[in-house]
C-alpha angles and dihedrals in degrees: 000000000000092000092052091049090050092049094051090047089055091056090047099257106113119197101226101161120037091190094057112089106227106144134066141180091298088065090052089053090048092054092045093050090047093053094044094042128029094008090062092055106039136055114253092252091050092048091050090050092052094045092051089056091047091049096050092042094050091045088059090049089052093048092047092050093050091044093051090050095046096044096038121027096021095048091048091051092049090049089052092053100256117178125236089255092053091049091049091051091051091050090053090049090050090053090051091051089048088065087073092060096088091062091048092047091048092055095045091046091053092055092046092048091056092048092046093052091052093048092047094051092048096046104037112120107157130070091224090062094238100099126079130176105219144139116257122194138185127193124178141165119266113235095009095143098057089040092053092049090062094053130083120235095267094049092046092050090051092049093051091044092052092049094049094044096047095043092050091050094048095047094047096045091053094050102261132119126238109226098181147326119237104191104282094002132084121201115202139175138208132173094208112068092211090055090047092052091046091051093049093049092045092052092051092047093047095051094043086056088055091057099255129114114241130180132180152195126214130184139176120210148099117307136181113240123205133159090355093305133103130229142176142073093309091060094042092051093050092051092049096045088066091069091053094051120093119226110294093017131117115199119203136188132247095256092058093048091050092051092054105032091121095046105114097195094063132058126201114201115199109249099183129241124312133199103234122197110253094019119101100206128047112269122229111229137182134202113239116224140156121257114257113270095027 
């Protein structure tokens, strides 16, 4: 019993009341499949690490699904004068449709697993499997905080939703990977420096076309990867370069410029040295642009 409680706590589903019936035969199948499958391959600590990621990721999927329903379908029905019975029926129907999610998740996971394996093989730099040489980029909107303070809740939600949706589409279509959204900021990754530069420029161009003022930071270097996230000086520098970039500008580090100095489609204009928080010596930076005529 204690092991089962610990496992469900790891995936973010704590068992708080042993007298309250909450689980069924599907939970028995889950535990059986876990023991016969991943548990037979990984160490207990590795399995717990993986299940924590699954738990937090699926919790976000659950929250997003409920939010979309509550703020979309349910609000429209209420506006149209739906009765409590009609709302209850729609909620039941939504739960029925949710039963199809495992098949959808399985398919999407398979595609992402293939892509992750390829990225990992291309980026791996350390024998312990923790290091990866990649490009990390951040792009955010200049003046987002004062802009958001002037909006009501609905308008702010629409603004954030638009930013997240458009940035995800742009990054994905140009071959990058979205790591996370932080309000008005998107963090992305690419193994290929050319792809990373293309993504950064495309994000800036897309948001400028929407009438907002983006700026970005992009670095190449070795990072530490854990639980699907990336850490280290390379990441920190990219996030801080954003604050040194003027609207419409993407600042990059020396390592990235060196890796692409013979790439004719991109131009790196020297932008001096900057004192970056957390870095002892001034950092040489360049402004990323596209060659004339491209």
